[in-house]
N, C-alpha and C positions, 0 to 999 in steps of 0.2 A: 165718419161717424160722429155725432155729438158727444158730449161728454155723458149727458145723462143715459144714453145707450152703454155706453162703456160703463159705469156705474152700474148699471143693471148686471150685466155678464160677471161683473169682479162681484157683485155680491152674491151671486148665484154660484159662482167658484168657492167664495167663502163659506155659503151655507154647507155647501157638501163637506169642504175641508174641515169644516169646525165639526161636524156631525160624527166624522171620521178620518182622522189627517193621516190616511194612508191612499194610496195610488197604485192599483193593480198594472201590472206589467204584461201582458200576454203574450209574450212573442213566442211567435210559432203556433198559435191556435188555430185551427181550422174552422170555416164556417159551421162545418156540421155539428163541432163541440162548443162553440161559443155561448149558446145559449143556457146551456146545463150550467158551464163552469160560470158564468155571470150569475145565474140564479143563486149559486153555493155561495158565491161572494157577496151577495145581496144580503141572504140568510145571515151571514156573519157579521154584517154591519157596515160593509165597504161600498160607497158610495162613487167613486170614480175609478173609471177603467180606461188604459189606452190598448189599442191593439197595434204594434209595431209593424211600419208598411213593409217590414221585409219579411214578415209573416206569410203563410200560402193566402191567396185571397183575400187579403185584409179589407178592402173596401166593401166585399160581401158580408164580412162579420161583422163591421162596424154599422154595416146597413141594418141587418137581423137585430143586432143588440139594440141598437138606437129605437128601433120600431117597438121593442119591446119592453124596454127601461128606461127609455129617453125622457119620461115624465118624473122618474123617481131616481136617476141617477145622472152623471156626467160621462157623456161617452165622447172617445173619440180617438186619434191617432199620434203614434209614437215614432219615432225617427223619419220625422217630417222635414225635408232636405229642401224644397223647392216651393216657389209660390203657387206653381201648378200643383203640387199635391194638396196645399192648403184649400183649395177649390176643387178638389175632389173630394176630399174627406168631406167639406160641407155638405155636397150633390149628395153625400149618403148618408146625411142626417148626424154626422157627429159635429160636436160644440167645442171640441178642445182638441189643440195642437200643442204636442210635445217634440223637442226638438232636441238632439244632444250637444248642438252648439249654438253660437250667437249670431244670428244671421238676421239683421235689422229688416230686409224685405219680407223675409218669412213673418216675422212678428207685426209687422207693420198689415200683412196682409190678412194675418188672422185677426188682427182686432176690427179691420175695415169691413169683416165679414160677420163681426158679431159674435167670434168666436174667442173662448178663452187660449190665453196664449201663455206656454211654458218652456221657456228656451233655455238651454244647457249654458252654464258657464263655469270655468275652472279659476276665475280669477275674479277680484271685485272691479277691475277695469271693465271686463266681461259684463257682469251684473250691472254696473252702471250703465252702459251701453244698451243693455237690454231693456232696464227700466226707463231710459230715456224715449226709445221704441214704442212703448206702451205695454212692456210685458205684464200679466200680471202674478207672476210667481217667478223663481229661479229655480232650476233644477241644478243643484249643486252635484258637478258630475266632474270626472268619476270620485264618490267620496272616499276611494280607496285611497285617493291622494291627499284628500282633504280631512285633517283629523279633528275630531270635536274643539282643541285647542285653538285650531285655524278657522274654525266656524264662527268661535266665540269673537274673534278680531272682525269677522266679515258683520257681525250682528251688531258690533259695536259703530259701524258706521252707514251700514243699509237701513232704511226705514224701515220701521215696524210694520208699516203697512204692507210692505212685500214680502210675501211667505218665502223662506229659503226650506228647499226640500232635496234633502241628501238622496242620491241615487247610487247604488255601486255597492255592493258589499255589504248591504243593512241586512243585519238579522236580530235578533232576540238578544244577542250579545253586546250589541253596541248602540240600541235605538236609545236607549236612556240618556247614556252619555251625549248623544248629540242633542236630545230635547232640552237637555240642561243648558248645552251650549247656544242655545238660540233656533234650533231646529222648530218648523211649524208643521212638520209632516214629512213623509216619506214615501220614495217609489220604490216599490216591491216588485222583484222581477223572477229570476230562478229560484229565490228561496221560499217563494209563494207559488209559482206556476212553472213547469218545464213540459214541453210537449212530451205527451205520452204518460203522463202523470196520472195519476187515479183520481176520480172525483171524489173519492172519498178523503185522499191525503189532500186535495187543494183544499176542500172545506176544513180538513183540520187545521192546516197551515194558516188558513185565514182567519179562524177563531182563535189561535194562538196568538197573531200578530195583533189582531184587534184587542186581546185581553192585555198584550203586552205593551202596545201604544197607548191604552188607557190607563194603566198603571204608571208609565210614566208620567203623564199628564196630571198626575194628582201631587199636590203642594208637599 
């Protein structure tokens, strides 16, 4: 893929991240639930959604969500571990590949398929390996082990053009600290959505987190 196409995908990602710097992680969601849940997230302002591949029938959920919201949101998969899975997600309309680890083959496959790549990294060395492979952003994971103070050190050496997105244990109590340390956004899992949680509760959680991150962004 040429640099112009890479820039287009990066700009699409940054557009959605700038609009609302939250990624909804819908682990455990089912195809029957996915559209109503994403509709609630969209109404709250969220624009980036990942369906982890260890959810029930994840590719069907991705296909349904992408068909309905793909023109106004960035939709894709999480817990992507293999090159084969990257292709499967693309075949079902996904444009986002999120992984818990730094696998350069997965990153390169996503970039070659004109998809946004957000691999996980737990050290600056892993982050720079991911960046060299073409990653659009870094999933700082698990954030429970990477304090805001540590993230400040990361941010001092990692280019500002690469978004740092803490994931794991993120909630309304620590979001502002991470933002001030240099985070560009957050992945929200069980604090936002759990299998079996009511649609009303998911909507309320999404609204709360949207307000919290908007407040954290203010100078």
